[in-house]
C-alpha positions in Angstrom: 6.5 -14.8 -22.4 3.4 -16.5 -21.0 0.5 -16.8 -23.5 -3.1 -17.9 -23.2 -6.0 -16.8 -20.9 -5.8 -15.7 -17.3 -8.1 -16.5 -14.5 -9.4 -13.8 -12.3 -10.1 -15.0 -8.8 -12.2 -12.4 -6.8 -13.6 -12.1 -3.4 -16.5 -9.7 -2.6 -15.7 -8.3 0.8 -16.1 -5.3 3.2 -14.1 -2.2 3.8 -12.7 -3.3 7.1 -11.6 -6.7 5.7 -10.3 -5.7 2.3 -6.6 -5.6 3.2 -6.8 -8.8 5.2 -8.5 -10.5 2.2 -5.8 -9.1 -0.1 -3.0 -10.5 2.1 -4.8 -13.9 2.2 -5.2 -14.1 -1.6 -1.6 -12.9 -2.2 -0.2 -15.6 0.1 -2.7 -18.3 -1.1 -2.0 -17.8 -4.8 1.5 -16.4 -4.6 0.4 -13.4 -6.7 -0.1 -9.7 -5.8 -3.7 -8.9 -5.0 -5.6 -5.8 -6.2 -8.4 -4.0 -4.4 -11.2 -2.3 -6.4 -14.1 -0.3 -5.1 -17.0 0.5 -7.4 -17.5 4.3 -7.2 -21.3 4.0 -7.8 -22.2 1.0 -5.7 -19.5 1.1 -3.1 -19.0 -2.7 -3.5 -15.4 -3.9 -2.8 -13.7 -6.7 -4.7 -10.2 -8.1 -4.1 -8.7 -10.0 -7.1 -5.7 -12.0 -8.1 -4.8 -13.1 -11.6 -3.4 -16.6 -12.2 -2.4 -18.7 -15.2 -2.7 -22.2 -13.8 -6.0 -22.7 -12.1 -6.4 -26.5 -12.2 -5.2 -27.3 -8.7 -6.6 -24.2 -7.2 -10.1 -24.9 -8.5 -10.3 -28.3 -6.9 -13.1 -28.7 -4.4 -10.7 -29.2 -1.5 -8.8 -26.0 -2.2 -11.9 -23.9 -2.7 -13.4 -25.2 0.5 -10.2 -24.4 2.4 -10.1 -20.9 1.0 -13.7 -20.3 2.0 -12.8 -21.6 5.5 -9.9 -19.1 5.8 -12.3 -16.3 4.9 -14.8 -17.4 7.5 -12.1 -17.6 10.2 -11.7 -13.8 9.9 -14.8 -13.3 12.0 -13.0 -15.0 14.9 -10.4 -12.2 14.9 -13.1 -9.4 14.8 -13.1 -8.8 11.1 -16.3 -8.9 9.1 -15.4 -10.2 5.6 -18.8 -9.1 4.2 -20.3 -11.4 1.5 -17.0 -13.3 1.3 -18.1 -14.9 -2.0 -15.4 -16.3 -4.3 -15.8 -16.0 -8.1 -13.7 -17.3 -10.9 -13.6 -15.7 -14.3 -11.6 -16.7 -17.4 -10.4 -13.6 -19.2 -8.2 -12.8 -22.2 -4.9 -11.1 -21.3 -5.9 -8.2 -23.5 -9.1 -7.7 -21.6 -7.2 -7.8 -18.3 -4.9 -5.1 -19.4 -7.7 -2.9 -20.8 -10.1 -3.3 -17.8 -7.8 -1.3 -15.5 -8.1 1.7 -17.7 -11.8 2.1 -17.0 -11.3 2.3 -13.3 -8.1 4.1 -12.5 -7.9 7.8 -13.1 -5.1 10.4 -12.4 -4.9 11.8 -8.9 -3.7 15.2 -8.0 -2.0 15.6 -4.6 -2.3 19.4 -4.1 -0.3 21.4 -6.6 2.9 19.5 -6.2 2.2 16.0 -7.4 0.3 14.2 -10.2 0.0 10.4 -10.0 -1.3 8.9 -13.2 -1.3 5.5 -15.0 0.9 5.2 -18.1 -2.0 5.3 -20.5 -3.3 8.7 -19.2 -2.5 11.8 -21.3 -3.1 14.1 -18.4 -0.6 16.9 -18.5 0.8 18.3 -15.2 0.2 21.8 -14.0 3.2 24.2 -14.0 5.6 23.0 -11.3 3.8 19.7 -10.7 5.8 16.5 -10.4 4.5 13.4 -12.2 4.6 9.9 -10.9 3.6 7.2 -13.4 2.1 4.1 -11.8 -0.1 1.4 -13.2 -2.5 -0.6 -11.0 -2.9 -4.3 -10.6 0.7 -5.0 -9.7 1.1 -4.5 -6.0 -0.6 -2.5 -3.2 -0.5 1.2 -3.6 -1.7 3.3 -6.5 -2.9 6.4 -4.6 -6.5 5.4 -5.0 -6.8 3.9 -1.5 -7.3 6.5 1.3 -4.4 5.1 3.4 -1.9 5.5 0.6 -3.3 8.9 -0.4 -2.9 10.2 3.2 0.7 9.1 3.2 1.4 10.9 -0.1 -0.3 14.1 1.1 2.1 14.3 4.1 5.2 14.4 1.9 4.7 17.8 0.3 4.5 20.0 3.4 7.5 18.2 5.0 9.9 18.6 2.1 12.6 21.2 2.4 13.5 23.1 -0.8 17.1 24.0 0.3 18.1 20.9 2.3 17.0 17.5 1.3 15.3 15.4 3.9 15.6 11.7 4.4 12.7 9.3 3.9 12.0 5.7 4.9 9.1 3.7 3.5 8.2 0.6 5.6 6.1 -1.8 3.7 6.6 -0.2 0.3 4.2 -2.2 -1.8 4.2 -0.7 -5.3 6.9 1.8 -4.2 4.6 4.7 -4.8 5.6 6.6 -1.6 9.3 6.1 -2.1 9.1 7.2 -5.7 7.0 10.2 -4.9 9.5 11.2 -2.2 12.4 11.0 -4.6 10.5 13.0 -7.1 9.8 15.7 -4.5 13.5 16.0 -3.6 13.9 13.7 -0.6 17.3 12.2 -0.2 18.3 9.6 0.8 15.1 7.5 0.1 15.1 4.0 1.5 12.2 1.5 1.2 11.7 -2.1 2.1 9.0 -4.8 2.0 8.8 -8.4 3.2 7.1 -9.6 0.0 9.6 -10.3 -2.8 7.0 -9.7 -5.5 6.4 -6.2 -4.1 10.1 -5.5 -4.1 10.3 -6.5 -7.8 7.4 -4.4 -8.7 8.6 -1.4 -6.7 12.0 -1.6 -8.4 10.4 -1.8 -11.8 8.2 1.3 -11.0 11.3 3.2 -9.8 12.9 2.5 -13.2 9.8 3.6 -15.1 9.9 6.9 -13.2 13.6 7.4 -13.6 14.5 7.4 -9.9 16.1 4.0 -9.6 19.5 5.6 -8.7 17.8 7.7 -6.0 15.7 5.1 -4.3 17.1 2.0 -2.5 14.5 -0.7 -2.3 15.3 -4.0 -0.6 13.5 -7.0 0.9 13.5 -6.9 4.7 11.3 -8.2 7.5 10.5 -5.4 10.0 10.2 -7.9 12.8 13.7 -9.1 12.3 15.4 -5.7 12.0 17.8 -4.7 14.9 15.8 -3.0 17.6 18.2 0.0 17.4 18.8 1.6 14.1 22.0 3.2 12.8 20.1 5.6 10.6 17.4 8.0 11.5 15.0 9.5 9.0 13.2 12.9 8.8 10.0 11.2 7.6 9.0 7.6 8.2 5.9 6.2 6.5 4.5 2.9 7.8 1.5 1.8 5.9 1.1 -1.6 7.6 -1.3 -3.9 9.3 -2.6 -3.1 12.8 -0.7 -5.9 14.4 2.7 -4.8 13.0 2.1 -1.2 14.0 1.5 -2.3 17.6 3.9 -5.2 17.8 6.9 -3.5 16.2 6.3 0.1 17.3 9.8 0.3 18.9 11.5 -0.7 15.8 9.5 1.9 13.9 10.2 4.7 16.3 13.9 3.9 16.6 14.2 4.8 12.9 12.6 8.2 13.3 14.8 11.3 13.7 13.9 13.2 17.0 12.4 16.0 15.0 10.9 13.8 12.4 7.4 13.1 11.2 5.9 9.6 11.6 3.0 8.7 9.3 1.0 5.6 10.2 -1.7 4.2 7.9 -3.4 0.9 7.1 -5.6 1.2 10.3 -9.3 0.6 10.6 -11.2 3.3 12.5 -12.0 0.8 15.2 -8.3 0.0 15.6 -7.1 3.6 15.6 -7.7 4.3 19.3 -5.3 1.5 20.4 -2.6 2.6 17.9 -3.0 6.2 19.2 -2.6 5.2 22.8 0.5 3.1 22.1 2.3 5.9 20.3 1.2 8.7 22.6 2.6 6.7 25.5 6.0 6.8 23.7 6.1 10.6 23.8 4.5 11.4 20.4 1.6 13.7 19.6 -1.0 13.4 16.9 -0.6 16.4 14.5 -3.0 15.3 11.7 -5.5 12.6 11.2 -8.1 11.8 8.5 -11.1 9.4 8.6 -12.4 8.0 5.3 -14.7 5.1 4.8 -13.4 2.5 7.3 -9.9 3.8 7.5 -8.2 6.3 9.8 -4.6 7.4 9.4 -2.4 9.7 11.5 0.8 11.8 11.4 2.8 12.1 14.6 5.7 14.2 16.0 7.6 13.9 19.3 6.4 16.2 22.0 
């Protein structure tokens, strides 16, 4: 087991650029990135935790990373302050720091998502998902993830299990929640191998590893036509994937199924809406929170 201190590398950013910054840091350091928004100030910070900072702290690497952040303006994203900070922390402090910021979330009366250290007891009939932050994207704290979870409860069928596909599973929170709510089969995939490992570990922690199939796949390389169709498909992805791969996404949706799209900035949502409406879908629910707009669709 690795010992010694960790280094927290953080970027102060904006709401519209937070996921892009998270993807950049995850790829740059080969570690999952975490997004934290201060409830009082609204300031957003994206962080990764690394053990071997020597090469990464060189002047050349730091300048290159700053350059990549500045380049985001060229694609229409405002990275906000974009300042990079390094902080040496004890492993014990890293583990304890999450406990101050992440609280249990109730999704209606059906689901309680809580970190492992929480002693919150569920209401009668409420299903519990245990998930710790800081491992991979998706804890239920982010409005895009929360919107996806909220769509699962009204769509489940108490007598006949419905199938569920999670495209870009991250921490596995959606797939795990679906399994806990009675969906079957539940399939999930992600391009990032670290996310797949984390999602599988979270499935084991929640006792649903035999009911959830989690694999590493690239959406862009899947066959255009799918053998299996799903009653509910969640795609919490980046804007370019939702537009560029919309046919692969739609071909995995049952004709009577529900498609949930998230990970979309409010400025990008009109383009996503036009693309999916043109394919014969209708928008049945949408929410706008902070910089993010999500939508649920059915075929007309």
